[in-house]
C-alpha positions as CSV (number, residue, x, y, z in Angstrom):
1,X,0.1,0.0,0.0
2,X,1.0,3.4,-0.8
3,X,2.6,5.2,2.3
4,X,0.6,8.4,1.6
5,X,-2.1,6.4,3.3
6,X,-1.5,7.4,6.7
7,X,-4.8,8.1,8.6
8,X,-4.2,10.5,11.4
9,X,-6.2,11.1,14.5
10,X,-9.1,13.5,14.3
11,X,-10.9,14.7,17.1
12,X,-13.6,17.5,17.0
13,X,-11.4,19.6,19.5
14,X,-8.2,19.3,17.0
15,X,-10.6,20.0,14.1
16,X,-11.7,23.2,15.5
17,X,-8.4,24.6,16.9
18,X,-6.7,24.5,13.8
19,X,-6.9,24.9,9.9
20,X,-8.0,21.7,8.5
21,X,-5.9,20.0,5.9
22,X,-7.5,19.3,2.5
23,X,-7.1,16.6,-0.2
24,X,-8.6,16.8,-3.7
25,X,-9.9,13.4,-4.9
26,X,-10.5,12.3,-8.5
27,X,-11.9,9.2,-9.8
28,X,-10.8,8.3,-13.5
29,X,-10.2,5.7,-15.9
30,X,-7.7,5.0,-19.0
31,X,-10.0,6.8,-21.6
32,X,-10.1,10.2,-19.5
33,X,-6.3,10.0,-19.0
34,X,-5.8,13.4,-21.0
35,X,-8.9,15.1,-19.4
36,X,-7.3,14.2,-16.0
37,X,-4.1,15.7,-17.1
38,X,-5.8,18.7,-17.9
39,X,-7.4,18.7,-14.5
40,X,-4.0,18.2,-13.0
41,X,-2.6,21.1,-14.8
42,X,-5.2,23.5,-14.1
43,X,-5.6,22.5,-10.2
44,X,-1.5,23.1,-9.6
45,X,-1.9,26.3,-11.4
46,X,-4.9,28.0,-9.8
47,X,-5.8,25.9,-6.6
48,X,-4.5,26.9,-3.1
49,X,-5.0,24.9,0.1
50,X,-4.5,21.4,-1.1
51,X,-2.4,19.1,0.8
52,X,-2.6,16.2,-1.8
53,X,-4.2,15.3,-4.8
54,X,-5.4,11.6,-5.0
55,X,-6.5,10.0,-8.5
56,X,-8.6,6.7,-7.8
57,X,-8.3,4.2,-10.6
58,X,-8.7,0.5,-11.4
59,X,-5.8,-1.7,-11.2
60,X,-5.3,-2.1,-14.7
61,X,-4.8,1.7,-15.3
62,X,-2.3,2.3,-12.4
63,X,0.7,2.2,-14.4
64,X,-0.9,4.6,-17.2
65,X,-1.9,7.1,-14.8
66,X,1.6,7.0,-13.0
67,X,2.9,9.6,-15.3
68,X,0.4,12.1,-13.5
69,X,2.0,11.3,-10.0
70,X,4.4,13.8,-7.9
71,X,5.3,14.4,-4.6
72,X,1.7,16.0,-4.0
73,X,-0.4,13.5,-6.3
74,X,-0.7,9.8,-5.6
75,X,-2.2,7.3,-8.0
76,X,-4.5,5.1,-6.1
77,X,-5.2,1.3,-7.1
78,X,-8.8,0.7,-6.3
79,X,-7.6,-2.9,-5.0
80,X,-6.2,-1.0,-1.7
81,X,-9.5,0.5,-1.6
82,X,-12.3,-2.1,-2.1
83,X,-12.7,-5.6,-1.1
84,X,-10.9,-8.1,-2.9
85,X,-14.0,-10.0,-3.7
86,X,-15.2,-7.5,-6.1
87,X,-13.5,-8.3,-9.5
88,X,-13.3,-6.3,-12.7
89,X,-14.1,-8.0,-16.1
90,X,-14.3,-7.0,-20.0
91,X,-17.9,-7.1,-20.4
92,X,-19.1,-9.7,-23.5
93,X,-22.5,-8.1,-23.6
94,X,-20.8,-5.1,-24.8
95,X,-18.4,-6.8,-27.2
96,X,-15.8,-6.2,-24.3
97,X,-15.7,-2.5,-24.8
98,X,-17.0,-1.9,-21.3
99,X,-16.1,-3.1,-17.9
100,X,-18.1,-4.8,-15.4
101,X,-17.6,-5.5,-11.7
102,X,-18.9,-8.9,-10.5
103,X,-19.2,-10.5,-7.0
104,X,-21.5,-12.8,-5.0
105,X,-22.3,-9.9,-2.8
106,X,-23.7,-7.3,-5.2
107,X,-25.5,-6.4,-8.2
108,X,-23.1,-6.3,-11.4
109,X,-21.6,-2.8,-11.3
110,X,-20.4,-0.7,-13.9
111,X,-17.4,1.8,-13.7
112,X,-19.5,4.8,-12.5
113,X,-20.7,2.6,-9.7
114,X,-17.4,1.6,-8.8
115,X,-16.0,5.3,-8.9
116,X,-18.5,6.2,-6.3
117,X,-17.3,3.2,-4.2
118,X,-13.7,4.5,-4.5
119,X,-14.5,8.0,-3.3
120,X,-16.2,6.7,-0.2
121,X,-13.8,4.3,0.3
122,X,-10.7,6.7,0.3
123,X,-11.7,8.1,3.6
124,X,-10.4,5.3,5.5
125,X,-7.0,5.5,3.6
126,X,-6.0,9.2,3.7
127,X,-5.1,11.5,6.4
128,X,-6.4,14.8,5.3
129,X,-9.5,16.3,7.3
130,X,-11.6,17.5,4.3
131,X,-11.8,15.6,1.1
132,X,-12.6,17.7,-2.0
133,X,-14.2,15.9,-4.9
134,X,-13.2,17.0,-8.2
135,X,-14.2,14.8,-11.5
136,X,-11.6,14.2,-14.1
137,X,-13.3,16.1,-16.9
138,X,-13.1,19.3,-15.1
139,X,-10.7,22.4,-15.6
140,X,-10.0,25.0,-13.3
141,X,-9.9,28.7,-14.9
142,X,-9.5,30.9,-12.0
143,X,-7.8,30.9,-8.6
144,X,-9.6,29.2,-5.8
145,X,-8.6,28.4,-2.3
146,X,-9.9,25.6,-0.8
147,X,-10.8,27.2,2.5
148,X,-14.1,28.0,0.9
149,X,-15.2,24.9,2.0
150,X,-14.9,25.5,5.8
151,X,-15.6,28.2,8.4
152,X,-15.8,27.9,12.1
153,X,-14.7,24.3,12.4
154,X,-17.5,23.3,9.8
155,X,-17.5,21.8,6.5
156,X,-19.7,23.2,3.6
157,X,-22.2,20.6,2.4
158,X,-23.8,21.3,-1.2
159,X,-27.4,21.1,-0.8
160,X,-30.2,22.3,-3.2
161,X,-33.5,22.5,-1.0
162,X,-36.6,20.8,-2.0
163,X,-35.7,20.2,-5.9
164,X,-36.5,16.5,-5.9
165,X,-40.4,17.4,-5.1
166,X,-40.2,18.8,-8.7
167,X,-41.1,16.6,-11.9
168,X,-38.2,15.4,-13.8
169,X,-36.2,14.1,-10.7
170,X,-37.4,10.6,-10.4
171,X,-33.9,8.9,-10.7
172,X,-32.6,11.6,-7.9
173,X,-35.5,10.4,-6.0
174,X,-34.3,6.8,-6.1
175,X,-31.0,7.4,-5.4
176,X,-32.2,9.5,-2.2
177,X,-34.5,6.3,-1.2
178,X,-31.7,3.9,-1.6
179,X,-29.4,5.9,0.5
180,X,-32.1,6.2,3.5
181,X,-32.3,2.5,3.2
182,X,-28.7,1.8,3.5
183,X,-28.3,4.1,6.5
184,X,-31.2,3.3,8.1
185,X,-33.6,5.9,7.9
186,X,-37.1,5.2,8.2
187,X,-38.9,5.0,4.5
188,X,-41.4,7.7,5.8
189,X,-38.5,10.1,6.2
190,X,-38.2,11.1,2.7
191,X,-35.8,13.9,1.6
192,X,-36.5,16.1,-1.3
193,X,-33.0,17.8,-1.0
194,X,-30.1,17.3,-3.8
195,X,-26.7,16.8,-2.9
196,X,-25.2,15.9,-6.3
197,X,-22.7,18.2,-7.9
198,X,-18.9,18.2,-8.7
199,X,-16.4,20.2,-6.7
200,X,-17.8,19.4,-3.3
201,X,-16.4,18.5,0.0
202,X,-16.8,15.9,2.6
203,X,-15.4,15.5,6.1
204,X,-13.3,12.5,6.1
205,X,-14.1,11.5,9.9
206,X,-18.0,12.0,8.8
207,X,-17.5,9.5,5.9
208,X,-15.7,6.8,8.2
209,X,-18.3,7.1,10.7
210,X,-21.2,6.8,8.0
211,X,-19.7,3.4,6.7
212,X,-19.4,2.2,10.3
213,X,-23.1,3.0,10.7
214,X,-24.1,1.1,7.7
215,X,-21.9,-1.9,8.5
216,X,-23.5,-2.0,12.1
217,X,-27.1,-1.7,11.0
218,X,-26.8,-4.4,8.2
219,X,-24.0,-6.8,9.8
220,X,-22.4,-6.6,6.3
221,X,-19.5,-4.7,4.8
222,X,-20.6,-1.3,3.6
223,X,-19.9,-2.1,-0.2
224,X,-22.1,-5.0,0.0
225,X,-25.0,-2.8,1.5
226,X,-24.6,0.0,-1.3
227,X,-23.9,-2.1,-4.1
228,X,-26.9,-4.4,-3.5
229,X,-29.0,-1.8,-5.3
230,X,-27.5,-0.7,-8.7
231,X,-29.1,2.9,-8.3
232,X,-26.9,4.7,-5.6
233,X,-25.4,8.1,-5.1
234,X,-22.4,8.8,-3.1
235,X,-23.7,12.2,-2.6
236,X,-26.9,11.2,-1.7
237,X,-25.5,8.8,0.9
238,X,-23.4,11.3,2.4
239,X,-26.1,14.2,2.4
240,X,-28.5,12.3,4.1
241,X,-26.1,11.0,6.6
242,X,-25.2,14.3,7.5
243,X,-28.7,15.9,7.5
244,X,-31.2,13.1,8.8
245,X,-28.9,11.2,11.1
246,X,-26.4,13.7,12.2
247,X,-29.1,16.7,12.1
248,X,-26.2,18.8,10.4
249,X,-23.7,18.5,12.7
250,X,-20.2,19.8,11.8
251,X,-21.3,21.1,8.6
252,X,-22.8,24.2,7.0
253,X,-24.9,24.3,4.1
254,X,-24.1,26.1,0.5
255,X,-26.1,25.6,-2.8
256,X,-24.1,27.8,-5.1
257,X,-22.1,25.3,-7.4
258,X,-18.3,26.3,-7.7
259,X,-18.2,24.4,-11.4
260,X,-20.3,25.1,-14.3
261,X,-20.7,21.9,-16.1
262,X,-21.9,21.2,-19.6
263,X,-24.1,18.1,-18.8
264,X,-25.4,16.9,-22.1
265,X,-26.0,17.6,-25.7
266,X,-23.4,18.1,-28.4
267,X,-19.7,19.0,-28.2
268,X,-19.6,23.1,-28.1
269,X,-18.3,25.1,-31.0
270,X,-15.6,27.5,-30.2
271,X,-18.0,30.6,-30.0
272,X,-20.3,28.2,-27.9
273,X,-17.6,27.4,-25.7
274,X,-16.5,31.0,-25.0
275,X,-20.2,31.9,-24.5
276,X,-20.3,28.9,-21.9
277,X,-17.3,30.3,-19.8
278,X,-18.3,33.7,-20.4
279,X,-21.6,32.8,-18.5
280,X,-20.1,31.2,-15.5
281,X,-21.6,32.7,-12.1
282,X,-19.0,34.9,-10.2
283,X,-18.5,32.1,-7.6
284,X,-17.5,29.5,-10.4
285,X,-14.1,28.9,-10.7
286,X,-14.1,25.8,-13.0
287,X,-15.9,24.2,-16.0
288,X,-16.7,20.8,-16.5
289,X,-17.3,19.0,-20.0
290,X,-18.7,15.7,-19.6
291,X,-16.6,13.5,-21.3
292,X,-19.1,11.4,-23.1
293,X,-20.2,14.4,-25.0
294,X,-16.9,14.4,-27.0
295,X,-15.5,17.6,-26.7
296,X,-11.8,17.3,-27.7
297,X,-9.1,18.0,-24.9
298,X,-6.7,19.5,-27.1
299,X,-9.5,22.1,-28.3
300,X,-10.3,23.0,-24.7
301,X,-6.6,23.5,-23.8
302,X,-6.4,25.9,-26.6
303,X,-9.4,27.7,-25.6
304,X,-8.4,28.4,-22.2
305,X,-4.9,29.3,-23.1
306,X,-2.9,26.0,-22.0
307,X,-2.6,24.6,-25.5
């Protein structure tokens, strides 16, 4: 196991009397290598207050991603994070173009499922107080200090209040219900809040406590419990744990998004990209170009002045 993985004691008193340490966490995979490289370049250029950057990848992608590693950036093998009974295979149903994770203890899982599990699991192996999650298709365009994620000893929890009560959020509602089930929250306690975004923060100690609660309630490894339903969201699990179990303890809420994301549609033209950047809200410091849309990374580099 990499010697960066040295958990440190973290008491409430420690957290309150010192400036918390922060790590950026990115889950990625081979097709996103160049996007992840762009993230690393812009993160190193614009972001301050980061003690370390962890990039979490499947075992077979570790050697490829090592080229991004340095004294402040570690490539983390999922085998060091997740149970060994969860195995990755090329999926014959996709003509071996996609990967599938199989076990006798979970539903069949895709890459996006396992990336979520890695994000939760890193909490038991890192030593920083605050984990800041940033997707590998994100690029920073403005200076950003990670101190934006805490104040008065509390960590910022991204939450959009009441949005799940509106039409068009059925999948999010399923994720929320499954989060409640994993956490042992009564089904009658329905949440309409959304916690899903990129460039958000979690308190590491809270994540480890969350996993311990799931295992105590269900008597099984937390990966088994979460992976028993294919429709889950790590952000929903964390958000509902903080709000519905802890009653918000150790956190304050914020609904402003720090990253402007192009979620769906087609790749943007140069002019459309410039308008997209120009329309960033004042607090937004980064953009996300969803990798499946197919925007060329080289073009993004050129348009943001790094090409």
